[in-house]
C-alpha positions in Angstrom: -79.6 69.2 -18.4 -79.1 66.0 -16.4 -76.9 66.4 -13.4 -74.3 63.8 -12.4 -75.3 61.8 -9.3 -73.8 62.9 -6.0 -71.9 60.2 -4.4 -72.0 59.8 -0.6 -68.8 61.4 0.8 -67.5 58.2 2.2 -67.8 56.5 -1.2 -66.2 59.5 -3.0 -63.3 59.5 -0.5 -62.8 55.7 -1.0 -62.7 56.1 -4.8 -60.2 59.0 -4.5 -58.0 56.9 -2.3 -58.3 54.0 -4.6 -57.2 56.1 -7.6 -54.2 57.5 -5.7 -53.1 54.0 -4.6 -53.6 52.7 -8.2 -51.2 55.4 -9.4 -48.6 54.4 -6.7 -49.0 50.8 -7.7 -48.4 51.5 -11.3 -45.4 53.7 -10.5 -43.9 50.9 -8.5 -44.6 48.4 -11.2 -43.1 50.4 -14.0 -40.2 51.5 -11.7 -39.4 47.8 -11.1 -39.5 47.2 -14.9 -37.2 50.1 -15.6 -34.3 48.9 -13.4 -31.3 48.1 -15.4 -28.3 45.8 -14.8 -26.4 48.5 -12.8 -29.4 48.7 -10.4 -29.7 45.0 -9.7 -29.0 45.6 -6.0 -32.3 47.6 -5.8 -34.3 44.7 -7.2 -35.2 42.9 -3.9 -36.4 46.1 -2.3 -38.4 47.1 -5.3 -40.0 43.7 -5.6 -40.9 43.7 -1.9 -42.3 47.2 -2.1 -44.5 46.1 -5.1 -45.7 43.1 -3.1 -46.7 45.3 -0.2 -48.5 47.8 -2.4 -50.4 45.0 -4.0 -51.5 43.8 -0.6 -52.4 47.3 0.6 -54.3 48.0 -2.7 -56.3 44.8 -2.4 -57.1 45.6 1.3 -58.4 49.0 0.4 -60.9 47.6 -2.0 -62.1 44.9 0.3 -62.3 47.1 3.5 -63.4 50.4 2.0 -65.3 49.7 -1.1 -67.0 46.4 -0.5 -68.7 47.6 2.6 -72.3 46.4 2.4 -73.6 49.8 3.5 -72.4 51.3 0.2 -74.0 48.8 -2.1 -77.7 48.1 -2.8 -78.6 44.5 -3.4 -79.3 45.3 -7.0 -75.9 47.0 -7.6 -74.1 44.1 -6.0 -76.0 41.6 -8.2 -75.3 43.6 -11.3 -71.6 43.8 -10.5 -71.2 40.1 -9.5 -68.9 39.2 -12.4 -66.7 42.2 -11.8 -66.6 41.5 -8.1 -65.6 37.9 -8.8 -62.8 39.1 -11.0 -61.6 41.5 -8.2 -61.6 38.5 -5.8 -59.5 36.4 -8.2 -57.0 39.2 -8.8 -56.8 39.8 -5.0 -55.6 36.2 -4.6 -53.1 36.7 -7.4 -51.8 39.9 -5.8 -51.5 38.3 -2.4 -49.7 35.3 -3.9 -47.2 37.6 -5.5 -46.5 39.3 -2.2 -46.0 36.0 -0.4 -43.8 34.5 -3.2 -41.5 37.5 -3.2 -41.4 38.2 0.6 -38.0 38.1 2.2 -38.8 34.9 4.0 -39.7 33.1 0.8 -36.0 32.8 -0.2 -34.3 33.5 -3.5 -36.1 33.7 -6.8 -34.7 33.5 -10.2 -34.8 36.5 -12.5 -36.5 34.4 -15.1 -39.3 33.5 -12.6 -39.7 37.2 -11.7 -40.0 38.2 -15.3 -42.7 35.6 -15.9 -44.5 36.8 -12.7 -44.3 40.4 -13.8 -45.8 39.5 -17.2 -48.7 37.7 -15.5 -49.1 40.5 -13.0 -49.5 43.1 -15.8 -52.4 41.1 -17.2 -54.0 40.8 -13.7 -53.6 44.5 -13.1 -55.3 45.3 -16.4 -58.1 42.9 -15.6 -58.5 44.2 -12.1 -58.6 47.9 -13.1 -61.2 47.2 -15.7 -63.4 45.2 -13.3 -63.0 47.9 -10.6 -64.0 50.6 -13.0 -67.0 48.7 -14.2 -68.1 47.8 -10.7 -67.7 51.4 -9.6 -69.7 52.7 -12.6 -72.6 50.4 -11.4 -72.2 51.6 -7.9 -72.3 55.2 -8.9 -75.7 54.9 -10.5 -78.2 56.9 -8.5 -80.4 53.9 -7.7 -77.4 51.7 -6.8 -76.1 53.6 -3.8 -77.6 52.2 -0.6 -78.9 54.3 2.1 
């Protein structure tokens, strides 16, 4: 019987945190979508919270999972396309946070709806790229050190 590779504790902890934060992000996203007309006063706070969660989520990947000590050169090369996608979606997430920050001023509901639709596609793309990159990283020969 083949045994699953043991991940270094630091990597395992980072993946666990990423998955928890992903759940928080999805709950905030769907919570925002579920607001109805009677809850319109909650909209600005919910949008700002989502923007902050997107920023925090992106930072988690870049500061915890992109650490060069976790990746062998081979794994990083194999995951290049996935990592490029993660970088693109990070830019998208940060743009969302900036666009809907309190200092950015008022935004139309139509603009927010369009942004939420584009954000859904970016989230799906991001999660798939992360999952594929992590699968490459979890290969026994891929883990550095």
